[in-house]
N, CA and C atoms of all chains as a GROMACS GRO file, in nm:
protein
  651
    1MET      N    1  10.423   6.810  12.349
    1MET     CA    2  10.422   6.890  12.244
    1MET      C    3  10.458   7.026  12.268
    2GLN      N    4  10.511   7.124  12.218
    2GLN     CA    5  10.515   7.248  12.263
    2GLN      C    6  10.404   7.335  12.274
    3LYS      N    7  10.390   7.407  12.350
    3LYS     CA    8  10.299   7.513  12.361
    3LYS      C    9  10.287   7.642  12.295
    4ARG      N   10  10.215   7.690  12.214
    4ARG     CA   11  10.196   7.854  12.188
    4ARG      C   12  10.102   7.942  12.207
    5LEU      N   13  10.112   8.056  12.180
    5LEU     CA   14  10.018   8.142  12.214
    5LEU      C   15   9.922   8.161  12.094
    6TYR      N   16   9.798   8.171  12.131
    6TYR     CA   17   9.694   8.162  12.037
    6TYR      C   18   9.607   8.250  12.069
    7GLU      N   19   9.518   8.294  11.958
    7GLU     CA   20   9.414   8.384  11.997
    7GLU      C   21   9.295   8.354  11.900
    8THR      N   22   9.191   8.315  11.951
    8THR     CA   23   9.059   8.274  11.905
    8THR      C   24   8.963   8.382  11.897
    9THR      N   25   8.908   8.403  11.814
    9THR     CA   26   8.795   8.486  11.816
    9THR      C   27   8.674   8.418  11.756
   10VAL      N   28   8.577   8.417  11.856
   10VAL     CA   29   8.444   8.349  11.806
   10VAL      C   30   8.332   8.444  11.793
   11VAL      N   31   8.255   8.404  11.676
   11VAL     CA   32   8.112   8.497  11.678
   11VAL      C   33   7.998   8.389  11.703
   12PHE      N   34   7.947   8.437  11.802
   12PHE     CA   35   7.805   8.345  11.828
   12PHE      C   36   7.686   8.423  11.760
   13ASN      N   37   7.581   8.354  11.776
   13ASN     CA   38   7.461   8.434  11.738
   13ASN      C   39   7.417   8.530  11.814
   14GLY      N   40   7.422   8.638  11.772
   14GLY     CA   41   7.386   8.752  11.837
   14GLY      C   42   7.241   8.771  11.871
   15ALA      N   43   7.158   8.664  11.850
   15ALA     CA   44   7.024   8.700  11.885
   15ALA      C   45   6.990   8.620  12.040
   16LEU      N   46   7.107   8.526  12.063
   16LEU     CA   47   7.087   8.478  12.187
   16LEU      C   48   7.075   8.570  12.307
   17GLU      N   49   7.013   8.512  12.420
   17GLU     CA   50   7.002   8.576  12.545
   17GLU      C   51   7.136   8.581  12.607
   18ASP      N   52   7.160   8.657  12.705
   18ASP     CA   53   7.275   8.706  12.760
   18ASP      C   54   7.299   8.566  12.835
   19SER      N   55   7.213   8.494  12.892
   19SER     CA   56   7.264   8.398  13.008
   19SER      C   57   7.299   8.255  12.890
   20ALA      N   58   7.242   8.264  12.763
   20ALA     CA   59   7.293   8.166  12.678
   20ALA      C   60   7.414   8.186  12.615
   21ILE      N   61   7.461   8.321  12.570
   21ILE     CA   62   7.591   8.352  12.557
   21ILE      C   63   7.692   8.317  12.665
   22GLU      N   64   7.649   8.353  12.775
   22GLU     CA   65   7.752   8.336  12.926
   22GLU      C   66   7.798   8.198  12.877
   23GLN      N   67   7.662   8.094  12.855
   23GLN     CA   68   7.706   7.963  12.874
   23GLN      C   69   7.799   7.910  12.772
   24LEU      N   70   7.776   7.959  12.636
   24LEU     CA   71   7.895   7.937  12.540
   24LEU      C   72   8.015   7.996  12.551
   25VAL      N   73   8.027   8.120  12.622
   25VAL     CA   74   8.180   8.151  12.647
   25VAL      C   75   8.210   8.055  12.759
   26THR      N   76   8.163   8.004  12.850
   26THR     CA   77   8.211   7.911  12.932
   26THR      C   78   8.258   7.783  12.897
   27ARG      N   79   8.190   7.746  12.792
   27ARG     CA   80   8.199   7.634  12.724
   27ARG      C   81   8.329   7.643  12.656
   28VAL      N   82   8.356   7.748  12.587
   28VAL     CA   83   8.499   7.764  12.513
   28VAL      C   84   8.590   7.780  12.624
   29ASN      N   85   8.587   7.832  12.714
   29ASN     CA   86   8.683   7.855  12.792
   29ASN      C   87   8.717   7.698  12.933
   30GLU      N   88   8.631   7.653  12.920
   30GLU     CA   89   8.648   7.534  12.991
   30GLU      C   90   8.702   7.430  12.913
   31PHE      N   91   8.665   7.425  12.781
   31PHE     CA   92   8.750   7.335  12.671
   31PHE      C   93   8.890   7.359  12.658
   32ILE      N   94   8.941   7.480  12.692
   32ILE     CA   95   9.052   7.514  12.670
   32ILE      C   96   9.127   7.459  12.794
   33SER      N   97   9.040   7.528  12.902
   33SER     CA   98   9.162   7.510  13.050
   33SER      C   99   9.145   7.343  13.063
   34GLN      N  100   9.028   7.293  13.044
   34GLN     CA  101   8.993   7.137  13.095
   34GLN      C  102   9.117   7.045  12.990
   35ASN      N  103   9.151   7.105  12.875
   35ASN     CA  104   9.216   7.024  12.792
   35ASN      C  105   9.375   7.043  12.772
   36GLY      N  106   9.412   7.118  12.905
   36GLY     CA  107   9.563   7.127  12.882
   36GLY      C  108   9.616   7.272  12.835
   37GLY      N  109   9.502   7.371  12.838
   37GLY     CA  110   9.547   7.490  12.793
   37GLY      C  111   9.560   7.592  12.892
   38GLN      N  112   9.637   7.685  12.869
   38GLN     CA  113   9.618   7.805  12.987
   38GLN      C  114   9.574   7.947  12.934
   39ILE      N  115   9.444   7.964  12.981
   39ILE     CA  116   9.370   8.078  12.942
   39ILE      C  117   9.438   8.243  12.986
   40GLY      N  118   9.431   8.342  12.893
   40GLY     CA  119   9.513   8.448  12.928
   40GLY      C  120   9.419   8.546  12.905
   41GLU      N  121   9.420   8.629  12.834
   41GLU     CA  122   9.298   8.755  12.835
   41GLU      C  123   9.192   8.735  12.780
   42GLN      N  124   9.074   8.781  12.834
   42GLN     CA  125   8.968   8.751  12.756
   42GLN      C  126   8.915   8.902  12.691
   43GLU      N  127   8.852   8.891  12.587
   43GLU     CA  128   8.791   9.030  12.519
   43GLU      C  129   8.641   9.001  12.479
   44HIS      N  130   8.550   9.055  12.566
   44HIS     CA  131   8.420   9.046  12.502
   44HIS      C  132   8.378   9.182  12.443
   45ILE      N  133   8.388   9.157  12.307
   45ILE     CA  134   8.381   9.262  12.206
   45ILE      C  135   8.213   9.283  12.223
   46GLY      N  136   8.136   9.191  12.230
   46GLY     CA  137   8.007   9.212  12.267
   46GLY      C  138   7.914   9.204  12.099
   47ARG      N  139   7.825   9.266  12.116
   47ARG     CA  140   7.701   9.231  12.006
   47ARG      C  141   7.743   9.334  11.920
   48ARG      N  142   7.732   9.307  11.777
   48ARG     CA  143   7.750   9.378  11.659
   48ARG      C  144   7.684   9.351  11.565
   49ARG      N  145   7.637   9.423  11.466
   49ARG     CA  146   7.575   9.416  11.342
   49ARG      C  147   7.667   9.330  11.259
   50LEU      N  148   7.627   9.226  11.184
   50LEU     CA  149   7.721   9.159  11.085
   50LEU      C  150   7.716   9.233  10.955
   51ILE      N  151   7.822   9.249  10.895
   51ILE     CA  152   7.838   9.318  10.759
   51ILE      C  153   7.754   9.253  10.656
   52TYR      N  154   7.752   9.128  10.655
   52TYR     CA  155   7.664   9.035  10.587
   52TYR      C  156   7.603   8.908  10.649
   53PRO      N  157   7.477   8.875  10.607
   53PRO     CA  158   7.414   8.780  10.703
   53PRO      C  159   7.488   8.650  10.709
   54ILE      N  160   7.472   8.560  10.804
   54ILE     CA  161   7.520   8.423  10.831
   54ILE      C  162   7.437   8.392  10.862
   55LYS      N  163   7.431   8.251  10.804
   55LYS     CA  164   7.293   8.154  10.830
   55LYS      C  165   7.179   8.262  10.865
   56LYS      N  166   7.165   8.338  10.798
   56LYS     CA  167   7.031   8.430  10.789
   56LYS      C  168   7.022   8.539  10.893
   57ARG      N  169   7.139   8.515  11.003
   57ARG     CA  170   7.144   8.600  11.082
   57ARG      C  171   7.206   8.724  11.084
   58THR      N  172   7.173   8.853  11.158
   58THR     CA  173   7.223   8.973  11.116
   58THR      C  174   7.298   9.034  11.225
   59SER      N  175   7.306   8.965  11.369
   59SER     CA  176   7.400   9.012  11.421
   59SER      C  177   7.494   8.897  11.509
   60GLY      N  178   7.561   8.947  11.571
   60GLY     CA  179   7.663   8.823  11.634
   60GLY      C  180   7.716   8.918  11.793
   61TYR      N  181   7.750   8.816  11.865
   61TYR     CA  182   7.828   8.830  11.975
   61TYR      C  183   8.001   8.776  11.943
   62TYR      N  184   8.063   8.902  11.946
   62TYR     CA  185   8.217   8.854  11.966
   62TYR      C  186   8.270   8.855  12.066
   63TYR      N  187   8.344   8.740  12.086
   63TYR     CA  188   8.432   8.701  12.183
   63TYR      C  189   8.560   8.665  12.158
   64GLY      N  190   8.692   8.739  12.220
   64GLY     CA  191   8.798   8.698  12.183
   64GLY      C  192   8.872   8.622  12.310
   65VAL      N  193   8.956   8.535  12.307
   65VAL     CA  194   9.048   8.481  12.417
   65VAL      C  195   9.196   8.430  12.374
   66ARG      N  196   9.272   8.455  12.464
   66ARG     CA  197   9.413   8.410  12.439
   66ARG      C  198   9.440   8.319  12.529
   67PHE      N  199   9.526   8.248  12.482
   67PHE     CA  200   9.544   8.137  12.574
   67PHE      C  201   9.686   8.037  12.510
   68ASN      N  202   9.759   7.959  12.598
   68ASN     CA  203   9.868   7.874  12.579
   68ASN      C  204   9.832   7.729  12.533
   69ALA      N  205   9.855   7.693  12.424
   69ALA     CA  206   9.795   7.513  12.441
   69ALA      C  207   9.899   7.471  12.328
   70SER      N  208   9.853   7.329  12.313
   70SER     CA  209   9.946   7.254  12.193
   70SER      C  210   9.842   7.288  12.090
   71ALA      N  211   9.932   7.244  11.964
   71ALA     CA  212   9.838   7.246  11.865
   71ALA      C  213   9.736   7.147  11.848
   72GLU      N  214   9.746   7.066  11.913
   72GLU     CA  215   9.658   6.973  11.903
   72GLU      C  216   9.510   7.002  11.964
   73LEU      N  217   9.529   7.074  12.065
   73LEU     CA  218   9.435   7.117  12.135
   73LEU      C  219   9.372   7.219  12.061
   74VAL      N  220   9.437   7.289  11.969
   74VAL     CA  221   9.340   7.390  11.886
   74VAL      C  222   9.251   7.320  11.783
   75GLY      N  223   9.335   7.170  11.729
   75GLY     CA  224   9.247   7.126  11.646
   75GLY      C  225   9.131   7.064  11.695
   76ARG      N  226   9.124   7.008  11.814
   76ARG     CA  227   9.007   6.983  11.880
   76ARG      C  228   8.898   7.098  11.917
   77LEU      N  229   8.964   7.172  11.954
   77LEU     CA  230   8.876   7.312  11.977
   77LEU      C  231   8.793   7.342  11.856
   78GLU      N  232   8.864   7.364  11.755
   78GLU     CA  233   8.807   7.395  11.644
   78GLU      C  234   8.701   7.306  11.576
   79LYS      N  235   8.691   7.160  11.600
   79LYS     CA  236   8.616   7.053  11.571
   79LYS      C  237   8.509   7.077  11.644
   80MET      N  238   8.534   7.129  11.795
   80MET     CA  239   8.422   7.167  11.869
   80MET      C  240   8.309   7.264  11.821
   81TYR      N  241   8.389   7.390  11.784
   81TYR     CA  242   8.348   7.524  11.705
   81TYR      C  243   8.236   7.436  11.611
   82VAL      N  244   8.282   7.390  11.503
   82VAL     CA  245   8.210   7.327  11.404
   82VAL      C  246   8.074   7.265  11.458
   83LEU      N  247   8.079   7.178  11.533
   83LEU     CA  248   7.970   7.128  11.594
   83LEU      C  249   7.870   7.217  11.659
   84GLU      N  250   7.918   7.308  11.697
   84GLU     CA  251   7.811   7.368  11.791
   84GLU      C  252   7.742   7.484  11.698
   85GLU      N  253   7.603   7.455  11.686
   85GLU     CA  254   7.531   7.519  11.616
   85GLU      C  255   7.544   7.684  11.606
   86GLN      N  256   7.565   7.735  11.738
   86GLN     CA  257   7.521   7.882  11.777
   86GLN      C  258   7.665   7.954  11.746
   87ILE      N  259   7.759   7.882  11.686
   87ILE     CA  260   7.894   7.950  11.691
   87ILE      C  261   7.878   7.948  11.516
   88LEU      N  262   7.866   8.094  11.474
   88LEU     CA  263   7.863   8.133  11.321
   88LEU      C  264   8.015   8.138  11.268
   89ARG      N  265   8.115   8.186  11.324
   89ARG     CA  266   8.241   8.200  11.272
   89ARG      C  267   8.348   8.177  11.386
   90PHE      N  268   8.450   8.155  11.372
   90PHE     CA  269   8.575   8.131  11.440
   90PHE      C  270   8.696   8.172  11.392
   91LEU      N  271   8.821   8.208  11.431
   91LEU     CA  272   8.925   8.239  11.365
   91LEU      C  273   9.032   8.212  11.486
   92THR      N  274   9.108   8.127  11.454
   92THR     CA  275   9.232   8.112  11.562
   92THR      C  276   9.340   8.139  11.486
   93LEU      N  277   9.414   8.206  11.551
   93LEU     CA  278   9.558   8.282  11.499
   93LEU      C  279   9.677   8.226  11.608
   94VAL      N  280   9.798   8.191  11.548
   94VAL     CA  281   9.894   8.207  11.621
   94VAL      C  282   9.935   8.346  11.675
   95ILE      N  283   9.956   8.386  11.794
   95ILE     CA  284   9.987   8.532  11.819
   95ILE      C  285  10.128   8.549  11.864
   96ASP      N  286  10.186   8.658  11.824
   96ASP     CA  287  10.286   8.687  11.896
   96ASP      C  288  10.291   8.845  11.933
   97ASP      N  289  10.403   8.857  11.980
   97ASP     CA  290  10.413   8.998  12.072
   97ASP      C  291  10.366   9.137  11.950
   98LYS      N  292  10.409   9.110  11.831
   98LYS     CA  293  10.389   9.247  11.733
   98LYS      C  294  10.256   9.266  11.794
   99LEU      N  295  10.158   9.188  11.769
   99LEU     CA  296  10.014   9.253  11.743
   99LEU      C  297   9.977   9.296  11.884
  100LEU      N  298  10.032   9.216  11.969
  100LEU     CA  299   9.934   9.289  12.108
  100LEU      C  300  10.024   9.400  12.146
  101ARG      N  301  10.140   9.425  12.103
  101ARG     CA  302  10.228   9.571  12.118
  101ARG      C  303  10.144   9.675  12.048
  102THR      N  304  10.117   9.646  11.898
  102THR     CA  305  10.052   9.738  11.798
  102THR      C  306   9.906   9.776  11.884
  103ARG      N  307   9.823   9.674  11.912
  103ARG     CA  308   9.722   9.701  11.968
  103ARG      C  309   9.706   9.803  12.099
  104ALA      N  310   9.817   9.776  12.164
  104ALA     CA  311   9.812   9.855  12.285
  104ALA      C  312   9.856   9.980  12.238
  105ALA      N  313   9.957  10.000  12.164
  105ALA     CA  314   9.962  10.128  12.093
  105ALA      C  315   9.846  10.216  12.027
  106ASN      N  316   9.790  10.114  11.967
  106ASN     CA  317   9.668  10.180  11.930
  106ASN      C  318   9.548  10.217  12.014
  107GLN      N  319   9.544  10.148  12.112
  107GLN     CA  320   9.456  10.178  12.240
  107GLN      C  321   9.516  10.308  12.290
  108LYS      N  322   9.644  10.312  12.338
  108LYS     CA  323   9.696  10.453  12.373
  108LYS      C  324   9.657  10.568  12.292
  109ARG      N  325   9.670  10.534  12.173
  109ARG     CA  326   9.669  10.654  12.080
  109ARG      C  327   9.533  10.709  12.088
  110ALA      N  328   9.427  10.614  12.097
  110ALA     CA  329   9.263  10.646  12.082
  110ALA      C  330   9.255  10.732  12.200
  111GLU      N  331   9.310  10.654  12.315
  111GLU     CA  332   9.290  10.734  12.424
  111GLU      C  333   9.308  10.881  12.460
  112GLU      N  334   9.433  10.907  12.391
  112GLU     CA  335   9.485  11.028  12.399
  112GLU      C  336   9.440  11.110  12.326
  113ARG      N  337   9.354  11.078  12.208
  113ARG     CA  338   9.280  11.133  12.117
  113ARG      C  339   9.156  11.183  12.186
  114GLN      N  340   9.124  11.106  12.276
  114GLN     CA  341   8.966  11.154  12.341
  114GLN      C  342   9.008  11.223  12.431
  115LYS      N  343   9.099  11.219  12.510
  115LYS     CA  344   9.158  11.358  12.621
  115LYS      C  345   9.130  11.464  12.571
  116GLU      N  346   9.215  11.482  12.442
  116GLU     CA  347   9.231  11.599  12.335
  116GLU      C  348   9.114  11.638  12.341
  117GLN      N  349   9.003  11.557  12.265
  117GLN     CA  350   8.881  11.613  12.247
  117GLN      C  351   8.831  11.675  12.379
  118ALA      N  352   8.814  11.603  12.484
  118ALA     CA  353   8.728  11.631  12.575
  118ALA      C  354   8.812  11.775  12.643
  119ALA      N  355   8.928  11.780  12.644
  119ALA     CA  356   8.998  11.906  12.679
  119ALA      C  357   8.948  12.021  12.589
  120LYS      N  358   8.947  12.018  12.448
  120LYS     CA  359   8.886  12.097  12.370
  120LYS      C  360   8.753  12.160  12.425
  121LEU      N  361   8.660  12.033  12.455
  121LEU     CA  362   8.519  12.074  12.472
  121LEU      C  363   8.508  12.170  12.589
  122ALA      N  364   8.595  12.128  12.678
  122ALA     CA  365   8.607  12.186  12.818
  122ALA      C  366   8.613  12.314  12.797
  123ALA      N  367   8.728  12.352  12.710
  123ALA     CA  368   8.801  12.505  12.692
  123ALA      C  369   8.684  12.573  12.615
  124GLU      N  370   8.584  12.517  12.524
  124GLU     CA  371   8.517  12.608  12.472
  124GLU      C  372   8.378  12.634  12.557
  125GLU      N  373   8.363  12.539  12.640
  125GLU     CA  374   8.238  12.588  12.734
  125GLU      C  375   8.271  12.685  12.829
  126ILE      N  376   8.387  12.688  12.882
  126ILE     CA  377   8.452  12.793  12.974
  126ILE      C  378   8.468  12.914  12.895
  127GLY      N  379   8.485  12.884  12.793
  127GLY     CA  380   8.518  13.049  12.717
  127GLY      C  381   8.672  13.079  12.733
  128THR      N  382   8.718  13.110  12.616
  128THR     CA  383   8.862  13.176  12.588
  128THR      C  384   8.852  13.329  12.637
  129ASP      N  385   8.977  13.376  12.661
  129ASP     CA  386   8.998  13.536  12.697
  129ASP      C  387   8.951  13.621  12.567
  130ILE      N  388   8.997  13.543  12.448
  130ILE     CA  389   8.981  13.654  12.322
  130ILE      C  390   8.816  13.635  12.287
  131PRO      N  391   8.745  13.721  12.272
  131PRO     CA  392   8.629  13.744  12.249
  131PRO      C  393   8.611  13.706  12.102
  132LYS      N  394   8.502  13.590  12.044
  132LYS     CA  395   8.500  13.564  11.913
  132LYS      C  396   8.426  13.646  11.824
  133VAL      N  397   8.471  13.662  11.725
  133VAL     CA  398   8.401  13.753  11.621
  133VAL      C  399   8.308  13.686  11.553
  134ILE      N  400   8.177  13.716  11.539
  134ILE     CA  401   8.110  13.639  11.494
  134ILE      C  402   8.096  13.682  11.330
  135PRO      N  403   8.139  13.613  11.248
  135PRO     CA  404   8.147  13.641  11.083
  135PRO      C  405   8.010  13.692  11.037
  136GLN      N  406   7.995  13.781  10.985
  136GLN     CA  407   7.907  13.847  10.908
  136GLN      C  408   7.882  13.820  10.765
  137PRO      N  409   7.769  13.763  10.730
  137PRO     CA  410   7.758  13.782  10.566
  137PRO      C  411   7.811  13.884  10.486
  138VAL      N  412   7.869  13.897  10.387
  138VAL     CA  413   7.929  13.967  10.299
  138VAL      C  414   7.823  14.012  10.224
  139ASN      N  415   7.804  14.148  10.153
  139ASN     CA  416   7.682  14.173  10.078
  139ASN      C  417   7.763  14.250   9.987
  140ASN      N  418   7.740  14.235   9.868
  140ASN     CA  419   7.813  14.290   9.754
  140ASN      C  420   7.738  14.400   9.690
  141MET      N  421   8.827  11.203   9.688
  141MET     CA  422   8.871  11.227   9.838
  141MET      C  423   8.990  11.233   9.867
  142LYS      N  424   9.035  11.314   9.975
  142LYS     CA  425   9.158  11.342  10.010
  142LYS      C  426   9.252  11.207  10.021
  143LEU      N  427   9.211  11.118  10.066
  143LEU     CA  428   9.278  11.001  10.101
  143LEU      C  429   9.316  10.926   9.972
  144ARG      N  430   9.258  10.953   9.869
  144ARG     CA  431   9.280  10.892   9.751
  144ARG      C  432   9.327  10.945   9.611
  145ASP      N  433   9.389  11.087   9.674
  145ASP     CA  434   9.428  11.184   9.549
  145ASP      C  435   9.593  11.128   9.533
  146PRO      N  436   9.624  11.102   9.423
  146PRO     CA  437   9.716  11.051   9.379
  146PRO      C  438   9.847  11.101   9.372
  147GLU      N  439   9.818  11.263   9.383
  147GLU     CA  440   9.918  11.363   9.351
  147GLU      C  441   9.964  11.432   9.465
  148ARG      N  442   9.905  11.392   9.605
  148ARG     CA  443   9.944  11.427   9.746
  148ARG      C  444  10.041  11.364   9.773
  149LYS      N  445  10.133  11.423   9.828
  149LYS     CA  446  10.247  11.369   9.877
  149LYS      C  447  10.224  11.237   9.960
  150ARG      N  448  10.254  11.121   9.962
  150ARG     CA  449  10.195  11.019  10.009
  150ARG      C  450  10.293  10.950  10.103
  151TYR      N  451  10.253  10.897  10.229
  151TYR     CA  452  10.332  10.814  10.324
  151TYR      C  453  10.227  10.712  10.372
  152CYS      N  454  10.329  10.606  10.429
  152CYS     CA  455  10.236  10.493  10.462
  152CYS      C  456  10.214  10.561  10.618
  153ARG      N  457  10.099  10.542  10.635
  153ARG     CA  458  10.056  10.538  10.781
  153ARG      C  459  10.087  10.464  10.868
  154PHE      N  460  10.091  10.344  10.838
  154PHE     CA  461  10.152  10.233  10.926
  154PHE      C  462  10.305  10.274  10.974
  155CYS      N  463  10.382  10.315  10.875
  155CYS     CA  464  10.504  10.305  10.892
  155CYS      C  465  10.524  10.427  10.970
  156VAL      N  466  10.434  10.530  10.968
  156VAL     CA  467  10.456  10.664  11.047
  156VAL      C  468  10.421  10.606  11.213
  157ASP      N  469  10.342  10.520  11.232
  157ASP     CA  470  10.304  10.464  11.362
  157ASP      C  471  10.394  10.373  11.396
  158LYS      N  472  10.460  10.342  11.308
  158LYS     CA  473  10.599  10.231  11.333
  158LYS      C  474  10.521  10.108  11.385
  159ALA      N  475  10.388  10.059  11.322
  159ALA     CA  476  10.332   9.944  11.328
  159ALA      C  477  10.407   9.817  11.298
  160GLU      N  478  10.410   9.742  11.403
  160GLU     CA  479  10.476   9.598  11.344
  160GLU      C  480  10.362   9.538  11.315
  161ALA      N  481  10.240   9.508  11.334
  161ALA     CA  482  10.164   9.449  11.270
  161ALA      C  483   9.998   9.518  11.236
  162ILE      N  484   9.922   9.448  11.183
  162ILE     CA  485   9.812   9.542  11.185
  162ILE      C  486   9.676   9.452  11.215
  163ASP      N  487   9.634   9.495  11.307
  163ASP     CA  488   9.522   9.449  11.357
  163ASP      C  489   9.393   9.421  11.279
  164TYR      N  490   9.366   9.283  11.291
  164TYR     CA  491   9.273   9.248  11.176
  164TYR      C  492   9.127   9.260  11.243
  165ARG      N  493   9.103   9.314  11.380
  165ARG     CA  494   8.995   9.334  11.446
  165ARG      C  495   8.958   9.463  11.444
  166ASP      N  496   9.020   9.586  11.363
  166ASP     CA  497   9.001   9.728  11.395
  166ASP      C  498   8.944   9.762  11.269
  167ASP      N  499   8.813   9.733  11.254
  167ASP     CA  500   8.755   9.732  11.144
  167ASP      C  501   8.751   9.910  11.116
  168LYS      N  502   8.742   9.996  11.207
  168LYS     CA  503   8.705  10.116  11.194
  168LYS      C  504   8.822  10.187  11.098
  169ARG      N  505   8.966  10.108  11.120
  169ARG     CA  506   9.073  10.169  11.061
  169ARG      C  507   9.074  10.082  10.940
  170LEU      N  508   9.061   9.978  10.937
  170LEU     CA  509   9.069   9.902  10.785
  170LEU      C  510   8.980   9.943  10.685
  171ILE      N  511   8.833   9.974  10.741
  171ILE     CA  512   8.755  10.005  10.630
  171ILE      C  513   8.791  10.124  10.550
  172ARG      N  514   8.886  10.197  10.558
  172ARG     CA  515   8.966  10.334  10.480
  172ARG      C  516   9.000  10.237  10.368
  173TYR      N  517   9.052  10.133  10.381
  173TYR     CA  518   9.145  10.064  10.256
  173TYR      C  519   9.035  10.006  10.189
  174LEU      N  520   8.947  10.008  10.193
  174LEU     CA  521   8.853   9.952  10.124
  174LEU      C  522   8.781  10.055  10.003
  175SER      N  523   8.725  10.016   9.866
  175SER     CA  524   8.665  10.097   9.780
  175SER      C  525   8.511  10.105   9.853
  176GLU      N  526   8.467  10.194   9.746
  176GLU     CA  527   8.338  10.180   9.767
  176GLU      C  528   8.216  10.054   9.727
  177GLN      N  529   8.311   9.994   9.657
  177GLN     CA  530   8.259   9.848   9.624
  177GLN      C  531   8.307   9.736   9.694
  178GLY      N  532   8.406   9.788   9.812
  178GLY     CA  533   8.445   9.654   9.896
  178GLY      C  534   8.575   9.622   9.864
  179ARG      N  535   8.644   9.664   9.768
  179ARG     CA  536   8.756   9.603   9.704
  179ARG      C  537   8.871   9.659   9.786
  180ILE      N  538   8.974   9.603   9.787
  180ILE     CA  539   9.079   9.624   9.873
  180ILE      C  540   9.176   9.734   9.777
  181LEU      N  541   9.207   9.869   9.822
  181LEU     CA  542   9.240   9.960   9.742
  181LEU      C  543   9.408   9.938   9.693
  182PRO      N  544   9.465   9.967   9.564
  182PRO     CA  545   9.561   9.963   9.555
  182PRO      C  546   9.674  10.044   9.633
  183ARG      N  547   9.798  10.007   9.635
  183ARG     CA  548   9.888  10.106   9.701
  183ARG      C  549   9.900  10.228   9.640
  184ARG      N  550   9.921  10.256   9.490
  184ARG     CA  551   9.906  10.400   9.457
  184ARG      C  552   9.796  10.529   9.502
  185LEU      N  553   9.677  10.446   9.554
  185LEU     CA  554   9.581  10.510   9.581
  185LEU      C  555   9.593  10.548   9.755
  186THR      N  556   9.634  10.451   9.808
  186THR     CA  557   9.630  10.467   9.958
  186THR      C  558   9.767  10.531  10.019
  187GLY      N  559   9.900  10.496   9.928
  187GLY     CA  560  10.054  10.520   9.994
  187GLY      C  561  10.078  10.429  10.095
  188VAL      N  562  10.028  10.307  10.119
  188VAL     CA  563  10.078  10.205  10.185
  188VAL      C  564  10.208  10.164  10.146
  189CYS      N  565  10.304  10.126  10.222
  189CYS     CA  566  10.416  10.073  10.165
  189CYS      C  567  10.399   9.928  10.150
  190ALA      N  568  10.501   9.866  10.069
  190ALA     CA  569  10.472   9.718  10.024
  190ALA      C  570  10.454   9.607  10.151
  191ARG      N  571  10.550   9.650  10.241
  191ARG     CA  572  10.542   9.567  10.363
  191ARG      C  573  10.397   9.565  10.409
  192HIS      N  574  10.340   9.678  10.446
  192HIS     CA  575  10.208   9.669  10.521
  192HIS      C  576  10.096   9.651  10.439
  193GLN      N  577  10.118   9.692  10.291
  193GLN     CA  578  10.000   9.643  10.227
  193GLN      C  579   9.993   9.497  10.225
  194ARG      N  580  10.114   9.413  10.239
  194ARG     CA  581  10.089   9.278  10.239
  194ARG      C  582  10.006   9.248  10.350
  195GLN      N  583  10.060   9.294  10.474
  195GLN     CA  584   9.984   9.257  10.614
  195GLN      C  585   9.828   9.305  10.607
  196LEU      N  586   9.825   9.422  10.528
  196LEU     CA  587   9.690   9.462  10.560
  196LEU      C  588   9.595   9.412  10.477
  197ALA      N  589   9.627   9.346  10.355
  197ALA     CA  590   9.563   9.255  10.287
  197ALA      C  591   9.504   9.100  10.343
  198THR      N  592   9.620   9.064  10.440
  198THR     CA  593   9.591   8.953  10.490
  198THR      C  594   9.490   8.987  10.606
  199ALA      N  595   9.500   9.097  10.691
  199ALA     CA  596   9.408   9.139  10.789
  199ALA      C  597   9.274   9.193  10.750
  200ILE      N  598   9.257   9.257  10.630
  200ILE     CA  599   9.133   9.266  10.575
  200ILE      C  600   9.041   9.142  10.536
  201LYS      N  601   9.120   9.021  10.493
  201LYS     CA  602   9.064   8.918  10.464
  201LYS      C  603   9.033   8.838  10.573
  202TYR      N  604   9.101   8.838  10.707
  202TYR     CA  605   9.043   8.787  10.830
  202TYR      C  606   8.915   8.879  10.881
  203GLY      N  607   8.935   8.982  10.861
  203GLY     CA  608   8.827   9.060  10.886
  203GLY      C  609   8.676   9.045  10.810
  204ARG      N  610   8.713   9.015  10.676
  204ARG     CA  611   8.610   8.989  10.580
  204ARG      C  612   8.537   8.866  10.662
  205HIS      N  613   8.624   8.749  10.690
  205HIS     CA  614   8.590   8.666  10.725
  205HIS      C  615   8.482   8.630  10.846
  206LEU      N  616   8.520   8.725  10.927
  206LEU     CA  617   8.480   8.752  11.060
  206LEU      C  618   8.353   8.853  11.042
  207ALA      N  619   8.306   8.887  10.917
  207ALA     CA  620   8.192   8.968  10.893
  207ALA      C  621   8.202   9.102  10.967
  208MET      N  622   8.332   9.163  10.978
  208MET     CA  623   8.371   9.281  11.026
  208MET      C  624   8.377   9.378  10.896
  209LEU      N  625   8.407   9.309  10.800
  209LEU     CA  626   8.425   9.382  10.673
  209LEU      C  627   8.366   9.348  10.566
  210PRO      N  628   8.323   9.398  10.450
  210PRO     CA  629   8.268   9.341  10.333
  210PRO      C  630   8.332   9.288  10.262
  211PHE      N  631   8.287   9.159  10.209
  211PHE     CA  632   8.331   9.139  10.045
  211PHE      C  633   8.304   9.217   9.939
  212LYS      N  634   8.169   9.211   9.933
  212LYS     CA  635   8.109   9.332   9.818
  212LYS      C  636   8.038   9.436   9.917
  213ALA      N  637   8.011   9.553   9.860
  213ALA     CA  638   7.969   9.636   9.950
  213ALA      C  639   7.855   9.709   9.872
  214GLU      N  640   7.765   9.650   9.833
  214GLU     CA  641   7.637   9.736   9.778
  214GLU      C  642   7.592   9.804   9.926
  215ALA      N  643   7.605   9.738  10.043
  215ALA     CA  644   7.533   9.756  10.160
  215ALA      C  645   7.590   9.912  10.206
  216MET      N  646   7.714   9.950  10.142
  216MET     CA  647   7.776  10.066  10.191
  216MET      C  648   7.728  10.183  10.134
  217ARG      N  649   7.657  10.200  10.018
  217ARG     CA  650   7.635  10.321   9.974
  217ARG      C  651   7.499  10.399  10.075
   0.00000   0.00000   0.00000
């Protein structure tokens, strides 16, 4: 079977302790690698508040991983997700370069904006040459 | 709100950025395209081009599934 590049995003129960979350992450990764998948980049987005409660829980731990695998593996992976109680949501998509390039571009843009902000603040602290005129209230 | 002024000269933000895809995990950006009630806004209000609106809608729906974006947004007030 041909292998494709996938990205799976999983939401774990956010109330779990770090050690438990690590175990879940390892389970996911090992399932992929031990069943013929090739793990690529991982993204620990971390804990976030859920916009709406899932199974009464209000926070989740978001984790994403990209990997190469057969479609059949993905099917089995998702079955495992369903059976695991502490996995609240999952989303597995076929990924192509377009999304990855877009994300890289977005990231770059965000970083450059941060640099500009930092530069602005630095300039204000040091002070510019032109003395600032403090606007006075106008009395009519 | 400025973003939703229908008379302003509108352009598709995604086209300006030459975006080939829309990131479904980028909730900070996507949330601007939802109404106060959490509904996906129409193109005439946001100025998005047809192609990106379709991609945007799918991305928003994925984001809703992952609880990063709302379905209904009484919580947003």
